[in-house]
C-alpha positions as a Python dict, from the first residue, in 0.01 Angstrom:
ca = {
    (1, 'M'): (0, 0, 0),
    (2, 'K'): (-209, 213, 169),
    (3, 'K'): (-575, 292, 94),
    (4, 'L'): (-787, 486, -95),
    (5, 'T'): (-1116, 542, -13),
    (6, 'M'): (-1320, 687, -349),
    (7, 'F'): (-1599, 962, -339),
    (8, 'Y'): (-1824, 913, -618),
    (9, 'D'): (-2219, 1048, -757),
    (10, 'G'): (-2384, 744, -678),
    (11, 'Q'): (-2687, 937, -880),
    (12, 'C'): (-2474, 813, -1189),
    (13, 'P'): (-2544, 540, -1362),
    (14, 'L'): (-2150, 574, -1526),
    (15, 'C'): (-1975, 637, -1201),
    (16, 'Q'): (-2176, 320, -1072),
    (17, 'A'): (-2055, 66, -1338),
    (18, 'E'): (-1694, 152, -1243),
    (19, 'I'): (-1744, 158, -879),
    (20, 'Q'): (-1909, -186, -887),
    (21, 'F'): (-1644, -302, -1141),
    (22, 'L'): (-1317, -181, -900),
    (23, 'S'): (-1510, -342, -581),
    (24, 'S'): (-1588, -673, -790),
    (25, 'R'): (-1162, -599, -768),
    (26, 'N'): (-1088, -444, -390),
    (27, 'H'): (-957, -824, -320),
    (28, 'A'): (-683, -708, -169),
    (29, 'E'): (-970, -437, 30),
    (30, 'L'): (-753, -179, 17),
    (31, 'L'): (-1035, 48, -112),
    (32, 'S'): (-1370, 140, 5),
    (33, 'F'): (-1603, 388, -192),
    (34, 'V'): (-1815, 673, -61),
    (35, 'D'): (-2184, 793, -248),
    (36, 'I'): (-2146, 1195, -204),
    (37, 'H'): (-2509, 1202, -217),
    (38, 'S'): (-2597, 933, 144),
    (39, 'Q'): (-2490, 1143, 474),
    (40, 'Q'): (-2147, 858, 532),
    (41, 'Y'): (-2012, 1175, 372),
    (42, 'S'): (-1892, 1494, 528),
    (43, 'P'): (-1769, 1754, 354),
    (44, 'E'): (-1600, 1938, 654),
    (45, 'K'): (-1385, 1620, 709),
    (46, 'V'): (-1293, 1568, 343),
    (47, 'G'): (-1290, 1915, 276),
    (48, 'V'): (-1444, 1935, -43),
    (49, 'S'): (-1830, 2051, -41),
    (50, 'C'): (-2030, 1826, -300),
    (51, 'S'): (-2079, 2080, -510),
    (52, 'Q'): (-1692, 2033, -589),
    (53, 'A'): (-1691, 1666, -584),
    (54, 'L'): (-1968, 1683, -850),
    (55, 'A'): (-1715, 1851, -1095),
    (56, 'A'): (-1378, 1594, -976),
    (57, 'M'): (-1395, 1244, -845),
    (58, 'Y'): (-1178, 1274, -523),
    (59, 'A'): (-1008, 1067, -323),
    (60, 'L'): (-856, 1052, 72),
    (61, 'Y'): (-584, 768, 123),
    (62, 'D'): (-559, 698, 491),
    (63, 'D'): (-319, 869, 616),
    (64, 'G'): (-526, 1182, 506),
    (65, 'E'): (-332, 1375, 181),
    (66, 'L'): (-600, 1397, -19),
    (67, 'I'): (-609, 1294, -423),
    (68, 'S'): (-807, 1501, -726),
    (69, 'G'): (-921, 1423, -1089),
    (70, 'I'): (-736, 1069, -1325),
    (71, 'D'): (-516, 1028, -996),
    (72, 'V'): (-787, 838, -821),
    (73, 'F'): (-841, 630, -1196),
    (74, 'S'): (-393, 570, -1139),
    (75, 'A'): (-453, 497, -798),
    (76, 'A'): (-741, 313, -796),
    (77, 'Y'): (-654, 78, -1085),
    (78, 'A'): (-311, -15, -894),
    (79, 'R'): (-542, -45, -575),
    (80, 'A'): (-719, -308, -766),
    (81, 'N'): (-479, -515, -989),
    (82, 'L'): (-482, -313, -1313),
    (83, 'P'): (-107, -237, -1313),
    (84, 'F'): (-186, -148, -1710),
    (85, 'L'): (-502, 55, -1695),
    (86, 'A'): (-247, 240, -1353),
    (87, 'W'): (28, 267, -1584),
    (88, 'L'): (-191, 453, -1861),
    (89, 'F'): (-343, 679, -1604),
    (90, 'S'): (3, 770, -1484),
    (91, 'L'): (213, 834, -1805),
    (92, 'P'): (264, 1161, -1856),
    (93, 'I'): (199, 1268, -2217),
    (94, 'L'): (-176, 1137, -2175),
    (95, 'Q'): (-199, 1360, -1825),
    (96, 'P'): (-360, 1693, -2075),
    (97, 'I'): (-572, 1409, -2311),
    (98, 'L'): (-664, 1241, -2010),
    (99, 'R'): (-744, 1516, -1759),
    (100, 'R'): (-963, 1739, -2031),
    (101, 'G'): (-1156, 1373, -2112),
    (102, 'Y'): (-1212, 1368, -1728),
    (103, 'H'): (-1334, 1722, -1779),
    (104, 'F'): (-1569, 1716, -2010),
    (105, 'F'): (-1693, 1386, -1890),
    (106, 'A'): (-1698, 1513, -1548),
    (107, 'K'): (-1894, 1785, -1697),
    (108, 'H'): (-2143, 1660, -1847),
    (109, 'R'): (-2140, 1255, -1653),
    (110, 'H'): (-2532, 1250, -1624),
    (111, 'A'): (-2561, 1307, -2066),
    (112, 'I'): (-2361, 1038, -2078),
    (113, 'S'): (-2426, 815, -1852),
    (114, 'N'): (-2835, 828, -1940),
    (115, 'I'): (-2620, 663, -2251),
    (116, 'F'): (-2417, 473, -2111),
    (117, 'G'): (-2463, 397, -1803),
    (118, 'P'): (-2711, 83, -1808),
    (119, 'P'): (-2556, -88, -2056),
    (120, 'A'): (-2196, -60, -1895),
    (121, 'L'): (-2409, -195, -1530),
    (122, 'W'): (-2492, -483, -1766),
    (123, 'L'): (-2252, -548, -1822),
    (124, 'V'): (-2019, -516, -1499),
    (125, 'N'): (-2283, -772, -1350),
    (126, 'V'): (-2274, -1040, -1639),
    (127, 'V'): (-1850, -995, -1608),
    (128, 'S'): (-1901, -1014, -1240),
    (129, 'K'): (-2150, -1275, -1154),
    (130, 'Q'): (-1908, -1537, -1448),
    (131, 'G'): (-1629, -1442, -1238),
    (132, 'K'): (-1766, -1579, -921),
}
């Protein structure tokens, strides 16, 4: 299975919670994460501007293939050993709903994250500590 680098909004608490959750399940080390606000992120190398990266989730396979949107989540969940979520996000019948939902979330990420982000971060930290 190819390694996947996910590009995420490090200023979004809900996004941080998702990345922490995936990191805690990254036992096979098939995932890596780059905050698009960090110096590690290079729009020129990735081919995605910061504004594009804020509008949709992007990830890059180690062979150079770029994917975006909900396809990133299906690939990430597969690599984090979450086969049910990977399958769910890849179901063709759910694709239109998931795409619209993700588009809405991406557009309103900070408002949604202000409400759900802190509890999600807390929960991820609690679950991570229990798993150790």
